[in-house]
C-alpha positions in Angstrom: 78.6 34.8 87.3 79.0 35.1 83.5 75.6 36.6 83.4 76.8 39.4 85.9 80.1 39.7 83.9 78.2 40.1 80.7 75.7 42.9 82.3 78.9 45.0 83.4 80.1 44.5 80.2 77.0 45.7 78.3 76.8 48.4 80.8 79.9 49.6 80.6 79.9 49.4 76.6 76.9 51.7 76.8 78.3 54.0 79.2 81.5 54.7 77.0 79.2 54.9 73.7 77.4 57.5 75.5 80.4 59.4 76.2 81.8 59.4 72.9 78.5 60.7 71.6 77.7 63.2 74.3 79.4 66.3 74.3 79.9 69.7 76.4 81.0 73.0 75.3 84.0 75.4 76.2 86.4 77.7 75.3 89.0 75.5 76.1 87.5 72.5 74.3 87.0 74.7 71.3 90.5 75.8 71.1 91.4 72.2 71.0 88.9 71.5 68.2 90.4 74.3 66.2 93.8 72.8 66.6 92.5 69.6 65.6 90.4 71.1 62.4 94.1 73.3 61.3 95.8 69.4 61.5 92.5 67.7 59.0 91.3 66.3 62.1 87.8 65.7 62.8 87.2 66.3 66.5 85.0 64.4 69.1 83.9 65.0 72.4 84.2 62.7 74.7 82.6 63.2 78.3 84.0 60.9 81.4 82.7 60.7 84.7 85.2 62.6 87.3 83.6 60.6 90.6 84.3 57.1 89.6 87.4 55.9 91.4 89.6 54.3 89.7 88.2 54.5 86.5 88.4 58.2 86.5 88.0 61.4 89.1 89.2 65.0 89.2 92.1 65.6 91.6 92.6 68.8 93.4 93.3 70.7 90.5 90.1 69.4 88.4 92.5 67.6 86.0 91.1 64.3 85.5 93.0 61.1 86.6 92.2 57.5 86.5 92.4 54.0 84.1 89.4 55.5 81.9 90.7 58.8 81.3 94.7 57.0 80.7 93.0 54.4 78.1 91.3 57.5 76.1 94.5 59.6 76.0 96.3 56.1 74.6 93.4 56.1 72.0 93.8 59.8 70.8 97.6 59.4 70.5 97.1 56.6 68.1 94.2 58.0 66.2 95.1 59.5 62.8 91.5 60.8 61.1 90.1 61.8 64.6 90.9 64.2 67.6 89.4 63.4 71.0 88.3 66.6 73.1 88.0 64.8 76.7 
């Protein structure tokens, strides 16, 4: 049981790290990045899966929902020198 929890923890940490370093483009994201740069913050692109309920998923309007999305939103609010483009 402990081994399974460790494996799951490492896998989740790896996915989160990959998501932090992975990037994707878009005009809306570029506008957000420019706003972050104007604030003197470094912009970091964060990619989340939109199909992994209950961690994160896209609703009918394409807006992300879920535990993981909510956690990253709160982290983003508390970052002083960085801005996460989710």
